[in-house]
N, C-alpha and C positions, 0 to 999 in steps of 0.2 A: 509459463509456472517454471520455464529452468532457467531465464532472465533472473523472474528475483529468486534463487537458490544458487545461481554464479554468481548474484552483488556488484560491487563496487567498481570490481577489476571492468569490468565491460566497458563500463561507464567513461566522458569524462571526467566525468568530477560527483560530488558523492549528494552535489541539487538532481544531477540529473536519475542519479540512480531515483532517492526519494522518490523522485513522482512518477518515476514509471513504477516504481514499484506498486503506485498510490492507484494510480492511474489502470494498472492492472488488479487488482483488488475492485476498485470502484467497475469496474467494466464484470469481471469475473462477479462480481454479489449483488448487481444492479441486472446484468440478461440472465444469469444462469443460475438464480437463487434457489431451485426446486433440487438442483443439484448438492445441494452445500447444505446435505446434512448433516446428524452429525455422524462420524466415520472416527474413525482410532487413523494416525497417518502412519507409515512404513516406518518414517524418521521418528528417532532419540529409542526408541523398542516400544515405539505405536502407543506411546505415554501418552500423547496429546492427540487433543478433539480438534477437526478438519471441520467445521462447519459455517454460515453464513457470519455469524458473532463474530470469529478468528478473522475474518478478509475485514468485516470491518473496522474492528481492532487495528487490523495491520496497516488499514488502510489510513485510515486518521492520525496517526500515528507518524509514518510516513508524509501525509499531510502537512501536520505540521514541523517536518524539523528539512523540510525542503523550504517552511515557509521563513524558516528562521536560517538559514545559508543566506549570508551575502550575497548573491548572487538573487535568491530573490527579489531582494531589493533595486538591483542592479537593471533585470527585467523585467520591472516593473507589476510582479505576478503576486507579489509579501500577500496584497488584499485578497486576493481567490484563492490563492493556496489555504488561506485563515479560514477563510468561510466554505472550505471543500473538508478542514479538518473538523470544522464543529456540525456540522449537516450536511456529515455523511453516508448518513442511512437515509435521509428523504431525498 
C-alpha cells in the first residue's frame, strides 16, 4: 500500500508504476476479499469508501494505462495487460 501511495517517483517510468499498482490491487482484492469490507479511508477527510470495488476499479484502470504505454508494446505485454483490465474481477 505504501508503494501505491508514493506513486511513480519510486519507479523508473509510468509503465512500471501502473503495472505495480494494478498487481497490488489484484493481489489484495483476490487474496483478502473479506478484509475489504466497506469502510471510510483516513485520507481526504474520510469521505471516500474503500472496499473491494475500489481495488477492482483501480486495478482495471492501472492495467489499462499500462497497456496503453509504449513500453507495453516493447515488452510484448500489451495483450495481457488489456486482458487483465477487462477481466480483472474474474
